[in-house]
PDB file with SEQRES, HELIX, SHEET and CRYST1 records, atoms N, CA, C and O in Angstrom:
SEQRES   1 A   87  GLN THR TYR LEU ASP LEU ALA LEU ARG SER ARG SER ILE          
SEQRES   2 A   87  ASP THR ILE ILE ILE SER GLY GLY SER THR GLU VAL GLY          
SEQRES   3 A   87  VAL ALA SER THR ILE TYR ALA ALA ARG ASP LEU ASP TYR          
SEQRES   4 A   87  ASN LEU ILE ILE VAL ARG ASP ALA CYS GLY SER GLY HIS          
SEQRES   5 A   87  SER ASP GLU VAL HIS ASN MET PHE MET ASP ASN VAL PHE          
SEQRES   6 A   87  PRO ARG MET GLY ARG VAL ARG THR THR SER GLU VAL LEU          
SEQRES   7 A   87  LYS MET ILE GLN GLU SER ARG LYS LEU                          
HELIX    1 AA1 TYR A    3  SER A   10  1                                   8    
HELIX    2 AA2 THR A   23  VAL A   27  3                                   5    
HELIX    3 AA3 ALA A   28  ASP A   36  1                                   9    
HELIX    4 AA4 ASP A   54  MET A   59  1                                   6    
HELIX    5 AA5 PHE A   60  VAL A   64  3                                   5    
HELIX    6 AA6 PHE A   65  ARG A   67  5                                   3    
HELIX    7 AA7 THR A   74  LYS A   86  1                                  13    
SHEET    1 AA1 3 THR A  15  GLY A  21  0                                        
SHEET    2 AA1 3 ASN A  40  GLY A  49  1                                        
SHEET    3 AA1 3 ARG A  70  ARG A  72  1                                        
CRYST1    1.000    1.000    1.000  90.00  90.00  90.00 P 1           1          
ATOM      1  N   GLN A   1       8.234  12.650  25.813  1.00  0.00           N  
ATOM      2  CA  GLN A   1       9.427  12.616  26.591  1.00  0.00           C  
ATOM      3  C   GLN A   1      10.676  12.901  25.750  1.00  0.00           C  
ATOM      4  O   GLN A   1      11.780  12.486  26.102  1.00  0.00           O  
ATOM      5  N   THR A   2      10.487  13.611  24.641  1.00  0.00           N  
ATOM      6  CA  THR A   2      11.640  13.953  23.810  1.00  0.00           C  
ATOM      7  C   THR A   2      11.717  15.467  23.651  1.00  0.00           C  
ATOM      8  O   THR A   2      10.764  16.187  23.948  1.00  0.00           O  
ATOM      9  N   TYR A   3      12.858  15.931  23.183  1.00  0.00           N  
ATOM     10  CA  TYR A   3      12.996  17.350  22.925  1.00  0.00           C  
ATOM     11  C   TYR A   3      12.060  17.791  21.813  1.00  0.00           C  
ATOM     12  O   TYR A   3      11.540  18.906  21.854  1.00  0.00           O  
ATOM     13  N   LEU A   4      11.833  16.936  20.817  1.00  0.00           N  
ATOM     14  CA  LEU A   4      10.942  17.297  19.716  1.00  0.00           C  
ATOM     15  C   LEU A   4       9.542  17.605  20.241  1.00  0.00           C  
ATOM     16  O   LEU A   4       8.941  18.606  19.849  1.00  0.00           O  
ATOM     17  N   ASP A   5       9.027  16.768  21.108  1.00  0.00           N  
ATOM     18  CA  ASP A   5       7.707  17.007  21.692  1.00  0.00           C  
ATOM     19  C   ASP A   5       7.683  18.343  22.429  1.00  0.00           C  
ATOM     20  O   ASP A   5       6.743  19.120  22.262  1.00  0.00           O  
ATOM     21  N   LEU A   6       8.681  18.618  23.224  1.00  0.00           N  
ATOM     22  CA  LEU A   6       8.769  19.878  23.957  1.00  0.00           C  
ATOM     23  C   LEU A   6       8.854  21.065  23.001  1.00  0.00           C  
ATOM     24  O   LEU A   6       8.188  22.079  23.209  1.00  0.00           O  
ATOM     25  N   ALA A   7       9.665  20.944  21.961  1.00  0.00           N  
ATOM     26  CA  ALA A   7       9.830  22.035  20.992  1.00  0.00           C  
ATOM     27  C   ALA A   7       8.522  22.315  20.262  1.00  0.00           C  
ATOM     28  O   ALA A   7       8.168  23.476  20.055  1.00  0.00           O  
ATOM     29  N   LEU A   8       7.811  21.285  19.874  1.00  0.00           N  
ATOM     30  CA  LEU A   8       6.530  21.480  19.184  1.00  0.00           C  
ATOM     31  C   LEU A   8       5.499  22.115  20.109  1.00  0.00           C  
ATOM     32  O   LEU A   8       4.822  23.068  19.726  1.00  0.00           O  
ATOM     33  N   ARG A   9       5.382  21.599  21.301  1.00  0.00           N  
ATOM     34  CA  ARG A   9       4.380  22.123  22.240  1.00  0.00           C  
ATOM     35  C   ARG A   9       4.683  23.564  22.654  1.00  0.00           C  
ATOM     36  O   ARG A   9       3.762  24.361  22.833  1.00  0.00           O  
ATOM     37  N   SER A  10       5.947  23.899  22.805  1.00  0.00           N  
ATOM     38  CA  SER A  10       6.287  25.272  23.195  1.00  0.00           C  
ATOM     39  C   SER A  10       5.960  26.269  22.084  1.00  0.00           C  
ATOM     40  O   SER A  10       5.851  27.467  22.343  1.00  0.00           O  
ATOM     41  N   ARG A  11       5.805  25.792  20.866  1.00  0.00           N  
ATOM     42  CA  ARG A  11       5.427  26.641  19.724  1.00  0.00           C  
ATOM     43  C   ARG A  11       3.946  26.497  19.376  1.00  0.00           C  
ATOM     44  O   ARG A  11       3.494  26.986  18.341  1.00  0.00           O  
ATOM     45  N   SER A  12       3.201  25.825  20.243  1.00  0.00           N  
ATOM     46  CA  SER A  12       1.764  25.578  20.068  1.00  0.00           C  
ATOM     47  C   SER A  12       1.450  24.817  18.782  1.00  0.00           C  
ATOM     48  O   SER A  12       0.405  25.033  18.170  1.00  0.00           O  
ATOM     49  N   ILE A  13       2.348  23.933  18.375  1.00  0.00           N  
ATOM     50  CA  ILE A  13       2.113  23.093  17.204  1.00  0.00           C  
ATOM     51  C   ILE A  13       1.372  21.848  17.663  1.00  0.00           C  
ATOM     52  O   ILE A  13       1.845  21.123  18.538  1.00  0.00           O  
ATOM     53  N   ASP A  14       0.206  21.601  17.067  1.00  0.00           N  
ATOM     54  CA  ASP A  14      -0.595  20.446  17.463  1.00  0.00           C  
ATOM     55  C   ASP A  14      -0.870  19.487  16.311  1.00  0.00           C  
ATOM     56  O   ASP A  14      -1.522  18.461  16.500  1.00  0.00           O  
ATOM     57  N   THR A  15      -0.378  19.814  15.126  1.00  0.00           N  
ATOM     58  CA  THR A  15      -0.598  18.985  13.947  1.00  0.00           C  
ATOM     59  C   THR A  15       0.741  18.658  13.296  1.00  0.00           C  
ATOM     60  O   THR A  15       1.584  19.534  13.106  1.00  0.00           O  
ATOM     61  N   ILE A  16       0.922  17.386  12.957  1.00  0.00           N  
ATOM     62  CA  ILE A  16       2.158  16.939  12.333  1.00  0.00           C  
ATOM     63  C   ILE A  16       1.826  16.312  10.981  1.00  0.00           C  
ATOM     64  O   ILE A  16       0.912  15.494  10.872  1.00  0.00           O  
ATOM     65  N   ILE A  17       2.570  16.699   9.964  1.00  0.00           N  
ATOM     66  CA  ILE A  17       2.460  16.104   8.640  1.00  0.00           C  
ATOM     67  C   ILE A  17       3.549  15.055   8.536  1.00  0.00           C  
ATOM     68  O   ILE A  17       4.727  15.355   8.727  1.00  0.00           O  
ATOM     69  N   ILE A  18       3.159  13.823   8.233  1.00  0.00           N  
ATOM     70  CA  ILE A  18       4.095  12.712   8.254  1.00  0.00           C  
ATOM     71  C   ILE A  18       4.262  12.093   6.869  1.00  0.00           C  
ATOM     72  O   ILE A  18       3.287  11.827   6.166  1.00  0.00           O  
ATOM     73  N   SER A  19       5.524  11.871   6.496  1.00  0.00           N  
ATOM     74  CA  SER A  19       5.866  11.128   5.283  1.00  0.00           C  
ATOM     75  C   SER A  19       7.155  10.381   5.563  1.00  0.00           C  
ATOM     76  O   SER A  19       7.835  10.659   6.551  1.00  0.00           O  
ATOM     77  N   GLY A  20       7.493   9.441   4.706  1.00  0.00           N  
ATOM     78  CA  GLY A  20       8.753   8.741   4.903  1.00  0.00           C  
ATOM     79  C   GLY A  20       8.744   7.348   4.324  1.00  0.00           C  
ATOM     80  O   GLY A  20       7.751   6.883   3.764  1.00  0.00           O  
ATOM     81  N   GLY A  21       9.870   6.701   4.474  1.00  0.00           N  
ATOM     82  CA  GLY A  21      10.026   5.345   3.974  1.00  0.00           C  
ATOM     83  C   GLY A  21       9.566   4.325   4.993  1.00  0.00           C  
ATOM     84  O   GLY A  21       9.355   4.645   6.162  1.00  0.00           O  
ATOM     85  N   SER A  22       9.416   3.129   4.548  1.00  0.00           N  
ATOM     86  CA  SER A  22       9.035   2.003   5.389  1.00  0.00           C  
ATOM     87  C   SER A  22       7.714   2.264   6.108  1.00  0.00           C  
ATOM     88  O   SER A  22       7.671   2.408   7.330  1.00  0.00           O  
ATOM     89  N   THR A  23       6.653   2.320   5.334  1.00  0.00           N  
ATOM     90  CA  THR A  23       5.319   2.601   5.850  1.00  0.00           C  
ATOM     91  C   THR A  23       4.995   1.767   7.087  1.00  0.00           C  
ATOM     92  O   THR A  23       4.487   2.285   8.082  1.00  0.00           O  
ATOM     93  N   GLU A  24       5.291   0.483   7.014  1.00  0.00           N  
ATOM     94  CA  GLU A  24       4.884  -0.436   8.080  1.00  0.00           C  
ATOM     95  C   GLU A  24       5.801  -0.430   9.295  1.00  0.00           C  
ATOM     96  O   GLU A  24       5.482  -1.055  10.306  1.00  0.00           O  
ATOM     97  N   VAL A  25       6.937   0.264   9.218  1.00  0.00           N  
ATOM     98  CA  VAL A  25       7.854   0.302  10.364  1.00  0.00           C  
ATOM     99  C   VAL A  25       8.060   1.743  10.824  1.00  0.00           C  
ATOM    100  O   VAL A  25       7.481   2.157  11.829  1.00  0.00           O  
ATOM    101  N   GLY A  26       8.862   2.498  10.116  1.00  0.00           N  
ATOM    102  CA  GLY A  26       9.204   3.852  10.538  1.00  0.00           C  
ATOM    103  C   GLY A  26       8.022   4.799  10.578  1.00  0.00           C  
ATOM    104  O   GLY A  26       7.826   5.520  11.556  1.00  0.00           O  
ATOM    105  N   VAL A  27       7.233   4.794   9.510  1.00  0.00           N  
ATOM    106  CA  VAL A  27       6.072   5.694   9.457  1.00  0.00           C  
ATOM    107  C   VAL A  27       5.048   5.277  10.510  1.00  0.00           C  
ATOM    108  O   VAL A  27       4.535   6.116  11.249  1.00  0.00           O  
ATOM    109  N   ALA A  28       4.755   3.986  10.574  1.00  0.00           N  
ATOM    110  CA  ALA A  28       3.755   3.503  11.534  1.00  0.00           C  
ATOM    111  C   ALA A  28       4.162   3.806  12.969  1.00  0.00           C  
ATOM    112  O   ALA A  28       3.334   4.263  13.756  1.00  0.00           O  
ATOM    113  N   SER A  29       5.413   3.562  13.326  1.00  0.00           N  
ATOM    114  CA  SER A  29       5.826   3.809  14.709  1.00  0.00           C  
ATOM    115  C   SER A  29       5.762   5.296  15.056  1.00  0.00           C  
ATOM    116  O   SER A  29       5.420   5.660  16.181  1.00  0.00           O  
ATOM    117  N   THR A  30       6.091   6.148  14.092  1.00  0.00           N  
ATOM    118  CA  THR A  30       5.988   7.598  14.317  1.00  0.00           C  
ATOM    119  C   THR A  30       4.532   8.002  14.532  1.00  0.00           C  
ATOM    120  O   THR A  30       4.225   8.806  15.412  1.00  0.00           O  
ATOM    121  N   ILE A  31       3.648   7.442  13.724  1.00  0.00           N  
ATOM    122  CA  ILE A  31       2.217   7.756  13.845  1.00  0.00           C  
ATOM    123  C   ILE A  31       1.670   7.272  15.184  1.00  0.00           C  
ATOM    124  O   ILE A  31       0.928   7.998  15.846  1.00  0.00           O  
ATOM    125  N   TYR A  32       2.026   6.060  15.588  1.00  0.00           N  
ATOM    126  CA  TYR A  32       1.552   5.547  16.878  1.00  0.00           C  
ATOM    127  C   TYR A  32       2.020   6.440  18.027  1.00  0.00           C  
ATOM    128  O   TYR A  32       1.240   6.764  18.922  1.00  0.00           O  
ATOM    129  N   ALA A  33       3.287   6.834  17.999  1.00  0.00           N  
ATOM    130  CA  ALA A  33       3.835   7.671  19.068  1.00  0.00           C  
ATOM    131  C   ALA A  33       3.169   9.049  19.079  1.00  0.00           C  
ATOM    132  O   ALA A  33       2.813   9.557  20.142  1.00  0.00           O  
ATOM    133  N   ALA A  34       3.003   9.645  17.914  1.00  0.00           N  
ATOM    134  CA  ALA A  34       2.377  10.972  17.831  1.00  0.00           C  
ATOM    135  C   ALA A  34       0.920  10.923  18.277  1.00  0.00           C  
ATOM    136  O   ALA A  34       0.440  11.829  18.958  1.00  0.00           O  
ATOM    137  N   ARG A  35       0.228   9.869  17.892  1.00  0.00           N  
ATOM    138  CA  ARG A  35      -1.161   9.711  18.333  1.00  0.00           C  
ATOM    139  C   ARG A  35      -1.228   9.584  19.844  1.00  0.00           C  
ATOM    140  O   ARG A  35      -2.101  10.175  20.480  1.00  0.00           O  
ATOM    141  N   ASP A  36      -0.308   8.814  20.427  1.00  0.00           N  
ATOM    142  CA  ASP A  36      -0.284   8.640  21.882  1.00  0.00           C  
ATOM    143  C   ASP A  36       0.006   9.948  22.610  1.00  0.00           C  
ATOM    144  O   ASP A  36      -0.349  10.100  23.779  1.00  0.00           O  
ATOM    145  N   LEU A  37       0.650  10.894  21.924  1.00  0.00           N  
ATOM    146  CA  LEU A  37       0.940  12.210  22.501  1.00  0.00           C  
ATOM    147  C   LEU A  37      -0.128  13.244  22.138  1.00  0.00           C  
ATOM    148  O   LEU A  37       0.041  14.435  22.397  1.00  0.00           O  
ATOM    149  N   ASP A  38      -1.226  12.782  21.539  1.00  0.00           N  
ATOM    150  CA  ASP A  38      -2.391  13.621  21.210  1.00  0.00           C  
ATOM    151  C   ASP A  38      -2.140  14.663  20.127  1.00  0.00           C  
ATOM    152  O   ASP A  38      -2.733  15.741  20.159  1.00  0.00           O  
ATOM    153  N   TYR A  39      -1.273  14.357  19.172  1.00  0.00           N  
ATOM    154  CA  TYR A  39      -1.107  15.259  18.028  1.00  0.00           C  
ATOM    155  C   TYR A  39      -2.144  14.927  16.974  1.00  0.00           C  
ATOM    156  O   TYR A  39      -2.561  13.777  16.837  1.00  0.00           O  
ATOM    157  N   ASN A  40      -2.559  15.947  16.227  1.00  0.00           N  
ATOM    158  CA  ASN A  40      -3.367  15.740  15.035  1.00  0.00           C  
ATOM    159  C   ASN A  40      -2.407  15.307  13.937  1.00  0.00           C  
ATOM    160  O   ASN A  40      -1.311  15.854  13.820  1.00  0.00           O  
ATOM    161  N   LEU A  41      -2.809  14.331  13.134  1.00  0.00           N  
ATOM    162  CA  LEU A  41      -1.896  13.774  12.147  1.00  0.00           C  
ATOM    163  C   LEU A  41      -2.436  13.893  10.734  1.00  0.00           C  
ATOM    164  O   LEU A  41      -3.620  13.675  10.475  1.00  0.00           O  
ATOM    165  N   ILE A  42      -1.539  14.245   9.832  1.00  0.00           N  
ATOM    166  CA  ILE A  42      -1.820  14.200   8.408  1.00  0.00           C  
ATOM    167  C   ILE A  42      -0.747  13.293   7.806  1.00  0.00           C  
ATOM    168  O   ILE A  42       0.445  13.592   7.871  1.00  0.00           O  
ATOM    169  N   ILE A  43      -1.189  12.185   7.223  1.00  0.00           N  
ATOM    170  CA  ILE A  43      -0.264  11.229   6.633  1.00  0.00           C  
ATOM    171  C   ILE A  43      -0.305  11.428   5.120  1.00  0.00           C  
ATOM    172  O   ILE A  43      -1.372  11.373   4.510  1.00  0.00           O  
ATOM    173  N   VAL A  44       0.857  11.658   4.521  1.00  0.00           N  
ATOM    174  CA  VAL A  44       0.931  11.943   3.085  1.00  0.00           C  
ATOM    175  C   VAL A  44       1.126  10.622   2.346  1.00  0.00           C  
ATOM    176  O   VAL A  44       2.229  10.078   2.277  1.00  0.00           O  
ATOM    177  N   ARG A  45       0.033  10.132   1.804  1.00  0.00           N  
ATOM    178  CA  ARG A  45      -0.025   8.795   1.200  1.00  0.00           C  
ATOM    179  C   ARG A  45       1.042   8.572   0.129  1.00  0.00           C  
ATOM    180  O   ARG A  45       1.745   7.561   0.160  1.00  0.00           O  
ATOM    181  N   ASP A  46       1.169   9.494  -0.808  1.00  0.00           N  
ATOM    182  CA  ASP A  46       2.090   9.291  -1.925  1.00  0.00           C  
ATOM    183  C   ASP A  46       3.511   9.752  -1.608  1.00  0.00           C  
ATOM    184  O   ASP A  46       4.368   9.767  -2.492  1.00  0.00           O  
ATOM    185  N   ALA A  47       3.766  10.125  -0.365  1.00  0.00           N  
ATOM    186  CA  ALA A  47       5.117  10.483   0.066  1.00  0.00           C  
ATOM    187  C   ALA A  47       5.643   9.469   1.085  1.00  0.00           C  
ATOM    188  O   ALA A  47       6.599   9.738   1.812  1.00  0.00           O  
ATOM    189  N   CYS A  48       5.004   8.309   1.123  1.00  0.00           N  
ATOM    190  CA  CYS A  48       5.438   7.196   1.957  1.00  0.00           C  
ATOM    191  C   CYS A  48       5.602   5.979   1.050  1.00  0.00           C  
ATOM    192  O   CYS A  48       5.041   5.925  -0.044  1.00  0.00           O  
ATOM    193  N   GLY A  49       6.362   5.027   1.511  1.00  0.00           N  
ATOM    194  CA  GLY A  49       6.544   3.827   0.707  1.00  0.00           C  
ATOM    195  C   GLY A  49       6.939   2.640   1.551  1.00  0.00           C  
ATOM    196  O   GLY A  49       7.460   2.786   2.657  1.00  0.00           O  
ATOM    197  N   SER A  50       6.683   1.457   1.014  1.00  0.00           N  
ATOM    198  CA  SER A  50       7.025   0.222   1.704  1.00  0.00           C  
ATOM    199  C   SER A  50       8.073  -0.538   0.904  1.00  0.00           C  
ATOM    200  O   SER A  50       8.013  -0.593  -0.324  1.00  0.00           O  
ATOM    201  N   GLY A  51       9.025  -1.119   1.606  1.00  0.00           N  
ATOM    202  CA  GLY A  51      10.017  -1.952   0.955  1.00  0.00           C  
ATOM    203  C   GLY A  51       9.478  -3.328   0.618  1.00  0.00           C  
ATOM    204  O   GLY A  51      10.121  -4.090  -0.104  1.00  0.00           O  
ATOM    205  N   HIS A  52       8.306  -3.650   1.132  1.00  0.00           N  
ATOM    206  CA  HIS A  52       7.732  -4.973   0.901  1.00  0.00           C  
ATOM    207  C   HIS A  52       6.863  -5.008  -0.347  1.00  0.00           C  
ATOM    208  O   HIS A  52       7.186  -5.704  -1.309  1.00  0.00           O  
ATOM    209  N   SER A  53       5.781  -4.272  -0.338  1.00  0.00           N  
ATOM    210  CA  SER A  53       4.879  -4.293  -1.491  1.00  0.00           C  
ATOM    211  C   SER A  53       3.877  -3.151  -1.393  1.00  0.00           C  
ATOM    212  O   SER A  53       3.676  -2.564  -0.330  1.00  0.00           O  
ATOM    213  N   ASP A  54       3.269  -2.858  -2.502  1.00  0.00           N  
ATOM    214  CA  ASP A  54       2.201  -1.857  -2.506  1.00  0.00           C  
ATOM    215  C   ASP A  54       1.023  -2.337  -1.679  1.00  0.00           C  
ATOM    216  O   ASP A  54       0.289  -1.526  -1.113  1.00  0.00           O  
ATOM    217  N   GLU A  55       0.838  -3.633  -1.604  1.00  0.00           N  
ATOM    218  CA  GLU A  55      -0.264  -4.197  -0.834  1.00  0.00           C  
ATOM    219  C   GLU A  55      -0.142  -3.851   0.650  1.00  0.00           C  
ATOM    220  O   GLU A  55      -1.126  -3.478   1.289  1.00  0.00           O  
ATOM    221  N   VAL A  56       1.057  -3.976   1.189  1.00  0.00           N  
ATOM    222  CA  VAL A  56       1.301  -3.640   2.595  1.00  0.00           C  
ATOM    223  C   VAL A  56       1.073  -2.149   2.807  1.00  0.00           C  
ATOM    224  O   VAL A  56       0.382  -1.751   3.745  1.00  0.00           O  
ATOM    225  N   HIS A  57       1.648  -1.331   1.943  1.00  0.00           N  
ATOM    226  CA  HIS A  57       1.494   0.124   2.016  1.00  0.00           C  
ATOM    227  C   HIS A  57       0.013   0.510   1.992  1.00  0.00           C  
ATOM    228  O   HIS A  57      -0.451   1.285   2.829  1.00  0.00           O  
ATOM    229  N   ASN A  58      -0.723  -0.043   1.019  1.00  0.00           N  
ATOM    230  CA  ASN A  58      -2.138   0.299   0.876  1.00  0.00           C  
ATOM    231  C   ASN A  58      -2.970  -0.167   2.064  1.00  0.00           C  
ATOM    232  O   ASN A  58      -3.929   0.504   2.445  1.00  0.00           O  
ATOM    233  N   MET A  59      -2.616  -1.307   2.654  1.00  0.00           N  
ATOM    234  CA  MET A  59      -3.349  -1.795   3.822  1.00  0.00           C  
ATOM    235  C   MET A  59      -3.241  -0.797   4.969  1.00  0.00           C  
ATOM    236  O   MET A  59      -4.238  -0.492   5.624  1.00  0.00           O  
ATOM    237  N   PHE A  60      -2.033  -0.287   5.216  1.00  0.00           N  
ATOM    238  CA  PHE A  60      -1.863   0.713   6.261  1.00  0.00           C  
ATOM    239  C   PHE A  60      -2.602   1.997   5.924  1.00  0.00           C  
ATOM    240  O   PHE A  60      -3.288   2.556   6.779  1.00  0.00           O  
ATOM    241  N   MET A  61      -2.474   2.470   4.703  1.00  0.00           N  
ATOM    242  CA  MET A  61      -3.092   3.731   4.292  1.00  0.00           C  
ATOM    243  C   MET A  61      -4.616   3.657   4.265  1.00  0.00           C  
ATOM    244  O   MET A  61      -5.293   4.641   4.561  1.00  0.00           O  
ATOM    245  N   ASP A  62      -5.152   2.498   3.912  1.00  0.00           N  
ATOM    246  CA  ASP A  62      -6.608   2.358   3.776  1.00  0.00           C  
ATOM    247  C   ASP A  62      -7.297   1.911   5.060  1.00  0.00           C  
ATOM    248  O   ASP A  62      -8.449   2.271   5.299  1.00  0.00           O  
ATOM    249  N   ASN A  63      -6.601   1.130   5.889  1.00  0.00           N  
ATOM    250  CA  ASN A  63      -7.269   0.513   7.040  1.00  0.00           C  
ATOM    251  C   ASN A  63      -6.765   0.943   8.409  1.00  0.00           C  
ATOM    252  O   ASN A  63      -7.549   1.016   9.355  1.00  0.00           O  
ATOM    253  N   VAL A  64      -5.479   1.229   8.536  1.00  0.00           N  
ATOM    254  CA  VAL A  64      -4.907   1.523   9.855  1.00  0.00           C  
ATOM    255  C   VAL A  64      -4.818   3.025  10.100  1.00  0.00           C  
ATOM    256  O   VAL A  64      -5.373   3.533  11.074  1.00  0.00           O  
ATOM    257  N   PHE A  65      -4.128   3.726   9.226  1.00  0.00           N  
ATOM    258  CA  PHE A  65      -3.856   5.147   9.459  1.00  0.00           C  
ATOM    259  C   PHE A  65      -5.102   6.033   9.500  1.00  0.00           C  
ATOM    260  O   PHE A  65      -5.102   7.001  10.260  1.00  0.00           O  
ATOM    261  N   PRO A  66      -6.167   5.765   8.730  1.00  0.00           N  
ATOM    262  CA  PRO A  66      -7.354   6.630   8.835  1.00  0.00           C  
ATOM    263  C   PRO A  66      -7.990   6.627  10.225  1.00  0.00           C  
ATOM    264  O   PRO A  66      -8.763   7.529  10.550  1.00  0.00           O  
ATOM    265  N   ARG A  67      -7.682   5.647  11.032  1.00  0.00           N  
ATOM    266  CA  ARG A  67      -8.201   5.606  12.403  1.00  0.00           C  
ATOM    267  C   ARG A  67      -7.440   6.534  13.332  1.00  0.00           C  
ATOM    268  O   ARG A  67      -7.882   6.812  14.447  1.00  0.00           O  
ATOM    269  N   MET A  68      -6.284   7.017  12.864  1.00  0.00           N  
ATOM    270  CA  MET A  68      -5.428   7.840  13.711  1.00  0.00           C  
ATOM    271  C   MET A  68      -5.219   9.249  13.174  1.00  0.00           C  
ATOM    272  O   MET A  68      -4.791  10.137  13.912  1.00  0.00           O  
ATOM    273  N   GLY A  69      -5.513   9.460  11.910  1.00  0.00           N  
ATOM    274  CA  GLY A  69      -5.282  10.778  11.318  1.00  0.00           C  
ATOM    275  C   GLY A  69      -5.915  10.873   9.940  1.00  0.00           C  
ATOM    276  O   GLY A  69      -6.660   9.992   9.510  1.00  0.00           O  
ATOM    277  N   ARG A  70      -5.602  11.952   9.272  1.00  0.00           N  
ATOM    278  CA  ARG A  70      -6.125  12.179   7.917  1.00  0.00           C  
ATOM    279  C   ARG A  70      -5.083  11.713   6.907  1.00  0.00           C  
ATOM    280  O   ARG A  70      -3.942  12.176   6.935  1.00  0.00           O  
ATOM    281  N   VAL A  71      -5.460  10.815   6.030  1.00  0.00           N  
ATOM    282  CA  VAL A  71      -4.573  10.342   4.968  1.00  0.00           C  
ATOM    283  C   VAL A  71      -4.891  11.160   3.726  1.00  0.00           C  
ATOM    284  O   VAL A  71      -6.021  11.149   3.239  1.00  0.00           O  
ATOM    285  N   ARG A  72      -3.888  11.871   3.215  1.00  0.00           N  
ATOM    286  CA  ARG A  72      -4.077  12.759   2.070  1.00  0.00           C  
ATOM    287  C   ARG A  72      -2.925  12.601   1.090  1.00  0.00           C  
ATOM    288  O   ARG A  72      -1.869  12.078   1.447  1.00  0.00           O  
ATOM    289  N   THR A  73      -3.121  13.049  -0.138  1.00  0.00           N  
ATOM    290  CA  THR A  73      -2.046  13.069  -1.129  1.00  0.00           C  
ATOM    291  C   THR A  73      -1.231  14.344  -0.951  1.00  0.00           C  
ATOM    292  O   THR A  73      -1.640  15.265  -0.244  1.00  0.00           O  
ATOM    293  N   THR A  74      -0.079  14.382  -1.600  1.00  0.00           N  
ATOM    294  CA  THR A  74       0.768  15.575  -1.529  1.00  0.00           C  
ATOM    295  C   THR A  74       0.023  16.794  -2.026  1.00  0.00           C  
ATOM    296  O   THR A  74       0.082  17.849  -1.394  1.00  0.00           O  
ATOM    297  N   SER A  75      -0.676  16.676  -3.144  1.00  0.00           N  
ATOM    298  CA  SER A  75      -1.391  17.837  -3.681  1.00  0.00           C  
ATOM    299  C   SER A  75      -2.496  18.301  -2.737  1.00  0.00           C  
ATOM    300  O   SER A  75      -2.740  19.502  -2.620  1.00  0.00           O  
ATOM    301  N   GLU A  76      -3.162  17.379  -2.069  1.00  0.00           N  
ATOM    302  CA  GLU A  76      -4.195  17.763  -1.095  1.00  0.00           C  
ATOM    303  C   GLU A  76      -3.573  18.488   0.103  1.00  0.00           C  
ATOM    304  O   GLU A  76      -4.138  19.462   0.600  1.00  0.00           O  
ATOM    305  N   VAL A  77      -2.430  18.021   0.558  1.00  0.00           N  
ATOM    306  CA  VAL A  77      -1.759  18.666   1.693  1.00  0.00           C  
ATOM    307  C   VAL A  77      -1.296  20.061   1.312  1.00  0.00           C  
ATOM    308  O   VAL A  77      -1.478  21.006   2.081  1.00  0.00           O  
ATOM    309  N   LEU A  78      -0.698  20.202   0.133  1.00  0.00           N  
ATOM    310  CA  LEU A  78      -0.260  21.527  -0.314  1.00  0.00           C  
ATOM    311  C   LEU A  78      -1.430  22.489  -0.427  1.00  0.00           C  
ATOM    312  O   LEU A  78      -1.311  23.661  -0.070  1.00  0.00           O  
ATOM    313  N   LYS A  79      -2.550  22.003  -0.919  1.00  0.00           N  
ATOM    314  CA  LYS A  79      -3.749  22.844  -1.017  1.00  0.00           C  
ATOM    315  C   LYS A  79      -4.232  23.261   0.372  1.00  0.00           C  
ATOM    316  O   LYS A  79      -4.629  24.409   0.571  1.00  0.00           O  
ATOM    317  N   MET A  80      -4.199  22.337   1.331  1.00  0.00           N  
ATOM    318  CA  MET A  80      -4.602  22.645   2.704  1.00  0.00           C  
ATOM    319  C   MET A  80      -3.697  23.731   3.297  1.00  0.00           C  
ATOM    320  O   MET A  80      -4.177  24.649   3.961  1.00  0.00           O  
ATOM    321  N   ILE A  81      -2.399  23.623   3.055  1.00  0.00           N  
ATOM    322  CA  ILE A  81      -1.458  24.598   3.584  1.00  0.00           C  
ATOM    323  C   ILE A  81      -1.709  25.959   2.951  1.00  0.00           C  
ATOM    324  O   ILE A  81      -1.732  26.973   3.649  1.00  0.00           O  
ATOM    325  N   GLN A  82      -1.894  25.990   1.647  1.00  0.00           N  
ATOM    326  CA  GLN A  82      -2.148  27.263   0.955  1.00  0.00           C  
ATOM    327  C   GLN A  82      -3.423  27.917   1.451  1.00  0.00           C  
ATOM    328  O   GLN A  82      -3.465  29.130   1.657  1.00  0.00           O  
ATOM    329  N   GLU A  83      -4.468  27.117   1.643  1.00  0.00           N  
ATOM    330  CA  GLU A  83      -5.739  27.674   2.129  1.00  0.00           C  
ATOM    331  C   GLU A  83      -5.622  28.183   3.562  1.00  0.00           C  
ATOM    332  O   GLU A  83      -6.266  29.171   3.917  1.00  0.00           O  
ATOM    333  N   SER A  84      -4.821  27.535   4.382  1.00  0.00           N  
ATOM    334  CA  SER A  84      -4.669  27.987   5.772  1.00  0.00           C  
ATOM    335  C   SER A  84      -3.913  29.303   5.854  1.00  0.00           C  
ATOM    336  O   SER A  84      -4.109  30.075   6.792  1.00  0.00           O  
ATOM    337  N   ARG A  85      -3.063  29.559   4.894  1.00  0.00           N  
ATOM    338  CA  ARG A  85      -2.326  30.830   4.876  1.00  0.00           C  
ATOM    339  C   ARG A  85      -3.214  32.013   4.510  1.00  0.00           C  
ATOM    340  O   ARG A  85      -2.883  33.158   4.818  1.00  0.00           O  
ATOM    341  N   LYS A  86      -4.331  31.744   3.858  1.00  0.00           N  
ATOM    342  CA  LYS A  86      -5.269  32.804   3.475  1.00  0.00           C  
ATOM    343  C   LYS A  86      -6.087  33.297   4.656  1.00  0.00           C  
ATOM    344  O   LYS A  86      -6.657  34.387   4.618  1.00  0.00           O  
ATOM    345  N   LEU A  87      -6.139  32.484   5.709  1.00  0.00           N  
ATOM    346  CA  LEU A  87      -6.956  32.850   6.878  1.00  0.00           C  
ATOM    347  C   LEU A  87      -6.358  33.938   7.634  1.00  0.00           C  
ATOM    348  O   LEU A  87      -6.916  34.367   8.644  1.00  0.00           O  
TER     349      LEU A  87                                                      
END                                                                             
């Protein structure tokens, strides 16, 4: 129900790469919303962070987010993008 969703769908974009601060708040809420809208998700583990602790960050990355998308490092995501351009 946002312009962003409309803009992505009108361009046939179905996968979102997510990074950002506040893993347990901002990143998590974005992931939940994107999942509810049926987007494929790639969460960039080392490009997110928590203001609380590494323990909180790791809990989300290891236990919650893999149920909703692919959790990858920045180098893995860059490699995926480079390989997709070869197709």
